[in-house]
C-alpha positions, -999 to 999 in steps of 0.1 A, spaced: 596 -216 -114 581 -245 -134 582 -225 -166 618 -214 -161 631 -249 -152 613 -267 -181 624 -239 -206 660 -245 -196 657 -282 -200 641 -278 -235 669 -254 -246 695 -279 -234 679 -308 -254 677 -286 -285 715 -280 -282 721 -318 -282 700 -326 -313 729 -322 -337 747 -349 -318 719 -375 -322 734 -403 -343 702 -421 -350 685 -393 -370 693 -380 -405 697 -342 -411 660 -335 -421 648 -352 -390 673 -333 -368 661 -301 -384 625 -310 -377 632 -319 -340 653 -288 -335 624 -266 -347 601 -285 -324 623 -279 -294 632 -243 -303 598 -231 -315 568 -253 -307 577 -267 -273 585 -233 -256 551 -220 -266 534 -251 -254 552 -247 -221 539 -211 -218 504 -223 -225 506 -253 -202 521 -232 -173 492 -207 -178 467 -235 -175 485 -250 -144 483 -216 -128 445 -217 -132 444 -250 -113 465 -234 -85 442 -204 -84 410 -225 -82 425 -246 -54 436 -214 -35 401 -200 -39 385 -232 -25 409 -232 5 405 -195 12 367 -196 9 366 -226 32 390 -214 58 392 -176 56 357 -165 51 347 -142 80 316 -129 62 305 -165 54 300 -154 18 287 -182 -5 296 -191 -40 275 -186 -71 261 -221 -80 252 -209 -115 289 -202 -123 319 -224 -128 356 -221 -121 368 -189 -107 336 -170 -116 317 -188 -89 339 -172 -62 329 -136 -71 305 -132 -41 333 -143 -18 359 -121 -34 336 -91 -35 326 -97 2 363 -91 11 376 -68 -16 345 -47 -23 348 -31 -57 386 -34 -58 385 -62 -84 412 -52 -108 432 -84 -105 400 -105 -105 389 -87 -137 421 -96 -154 418 -132 -142 383 -134 -157 396 -122 -190 424 -147 -188 398 -173 -180 383 -167 -215 417 -175 -230 420 -206 -207 386 -218 -221 398 -213 -256 430 -233 -250 412 -261 -232 380 -265 -252 390 -259 -287 428 -260 -288 430 -223 -289 410 -219 -321 393 -185 -318 369 -194 -347 356 -225 -329 347 -207 -297 310 -203 -292 317 -166 -283 346 -158 -305 338 -120 -302 345 -123 -265 379 -139 -272 387 -112 -297 378 -85 -272 401 -101 -246 429 -103 -271 425 -67 -282 425 -55 -246 456 -75 -236 481 -75 -266 510 -78 -242 496 -109 -227 480 -130 -255 483 -133 -293 470 -153 -322 488 -173 -349 470 -194 -375 437 -186 -358 450 -200 -325 453 -182 -292 487 -183 -275 500 -170 -242 529 -145 -242 554 -143 -214 537 -110 -204 505 -130 -199 522 -155 -178 538 -128 -157 506 -109 -153 488 -141 -144 513 -149 -116 512 -113 -102 474 -111 -103 470 -145 -86 495 -135 -59 481 -101 -53 445 -112 -52 450 -142 -29 472 -122 -6 446 -94 -4 419 -120 3 439 -136 31 450 -103 46 415 -88 45 401 -120 60 426 -120 89 419 -83 96 381 -89 97 385 -120 118 407 -102 143 383 -72 144 353 -95 150 370 -112 178 381 -81 197 363 -78 230 350 -114 230 375 -127 255 381 -109 288 417 -99 296 431 -119 325 
């Protein structure tokens, strides 16, 4: 929703640029290009990064409150990778969405740590592999990674599906573990 609302606002501002009286034509042209080309891509990238924040928060909350197997986290890992023991404890080897999110995490790191510059990543081969495996989701331009609308959509669906599966599986296991504990009155 954030992406859609901000994209509409950006398009609306771009339509008004020709009416800006305080700018000459070259500056209007420059601003129009910013609003029509540069900003929409930055909003895709930013929304993608915001979704990671949401995912990490959801994993913290799920792990804390919906963890019937009392699975720990991997202290050697960071971000979403540290939750693999918890995720695996509930989903077993059904980790398709988690695997995509790990690949997307590589793109996230590139965007955050080196402004998307593939050639500046410590493991640029890993980034290249993710890009080649997900051409509908990510691309490169001028040696910089960018998120496509397909990547944003797949990210949203993967987060939704995985967190829903974690919650549902947790509730099922909790209910199963509590059967027979309380006598019927």
